[in-house]
matplotlib code that plots the C-alpha trace (Angstrom):
import matplotlib.pyplot as plt

x = [-5.6, -5.7, -5.7, -4.3, -6.0, -4.0, -4.9, -3.5, -3.2, -6.0, -8.7, -10.7, -10.2, -11.5, -14.7, -14.9, -14.4, -17.7, -19.9, -22.4, -21.0, -23.4, -22.3, -18.6, -19.5, -21.0, -17.9, -15.7, -17.8, -17.3, -13.6, -13.2, -15.1, -12.8, -9.7, -10.8, -13.1, -11.4, -14.1, -15.8, -19.4, -20.1, -22.6, -19.6, -16.7, -16.8, -14.7, -15.6, -16.2, -14.0, -11.5, -8.7, -7.7, -10.3, -12.8, -15.6, -16.5, -20.2, -21.8, -25.5, -26.9, -30.6, -31.6, -28.1, -25.5, -21.8, -19.0, -15.2, -12.9, -9.9, -7.3, -5.1, -1.3, 0.5, -2.8, -3.4, -2.9, -6.1, -5.4, -8.3, -8.6, -11.7, -15.2, -18.5, -22.2, -24.1, -27.2, -28.2, -28.4, -25.2, -21.9, -20.8, -18.1, -16.1, -15.8, -14.6, -12.1, -10.8, -10.3, -8.4, -6.1, -5.5, -4.8, -2.3, -0.7, -0.3, 1.6, 3.6, 4.7, 5.4, 7.6, 9.8]
y = [-14.4, -16.1, -14.4, -16.0, -15.7, -15.7, -15.1, -12.4, -14.1, -16.3, -13.6, -15.0, -18.6, -17.9, -16.7, -19.4, -22.5, -21.9, -21.6, -24.1, -26.4, -25.0, -21.4, -22.6, -24.1, -20.8, -18.9, -21.3, -20.7, -16.9, -17.3, -19.4, -16.8, -14.1, -16.2, -16.9, -14.2, -11.1, -8.6, -9.8, -8.5, -5.9, -8.4, -10.4, -8.0, -4.2, -1.4, 0.2, 3.9, 6.2, 3.4, 3.4, -0.1, -1.9, -4.3, -6.5, -9.9, -10.4, -13.8, -14.4, -17.8, -18.2, -15.1, -14.6, -12.1, -12.5, -10.1, -10.8, -7.8, -8.0, -6.0, -6.5, -6.8, -6.6, -6.6, -10.4, -11.3, -11.1, -10.8, -11.9, -9.9, -10.5, -11.8, -11.4, -12.1, -9.0, -8.4, -4.8, -2.9, -0.9, -2.5, -1.9, 0.8, -1.1, -4.1, -1.7, -0.1, -3.5, -4.5, -1.2, -2.0, -5.5, -4.2, -1.7, -4.4, -6.7, -4.1, -3.0, -6.6, -7.1, -4.0, -5.2]
z = [-16.3, -12.9, -9.6, -6.5, -3.1, 0.1, 3.8, 6.1, 9.5, 10.7, 10.8, 7.8, 8.7, 12.3, 10.7, 8.0, 10.2, 12.1, 9.0, 7.7, 5.0, 2.4, 3.1, 2.8, -0.6, -1.7, -0.5, -2.4, -5.5, -5.3, -4.6, -7.8, -9.7, -8.4, -9.3, -12.9, -14.2, -15.7, -14.7, -11.6, -11.3, -8.6, -7.1, -5.9, -5.5, -5.1, -3.6, -0.3, -0.9, 1.1, 2.0, -0.6, -1.7, 0.4, -1.3, -0.1, -1.4, -1.2, -0.5, -0.2, 0.9, 1.4, 3.4, 4.9, 3.8, 4.4, 3.7, 3.3, 3.2, 1.0, -0.8, -3.9, -3.9, -7.2, -9.2, -9.3, -5.6, -3.5, 0.2, 2.4, 5.6, 7.8, 7.3, 9.1, 8.7, 7.8, 9.9, 8.9, 5.6, 6.3, 6.7, 10.3, 10.5, 13.1, 10.7, 7.9, 10.3, 11.4, 7.8, 7.1, 10.1, 8.8, 5.3, 6.7, 8.9, 5.9, 3.8, 6.9, 7.5, 3.8, 3.7, 6.6]

ax = plt.figure().add_subplot(projection="3d")
ax.plot(x, y, z, "-o")
ax.set_aspect("equal")
plt.show()
């Protein structure tokens, strides 16, 4: 089983392009894991409670924490939404709400 990863708009790429090369390498490692491993550990990919169909990809590099929101389309297609560097224990609600808007936008565009 192999998943495919796609981007919705340039939201993720806008975040990604400004990252350190070593952080980018770690993100690529996690993406490869998601693409290839049948049951991805919660440490790397988990659903956001209370937000149906929204998931977060978790990346840690040194003492920094990064999150990339995504959703699934047709089971094996992972749609990357937005990403950010996490600076507090709780994921900021505005980042989650932005991801939900992007997820809804993706499926709306797909429908039309």
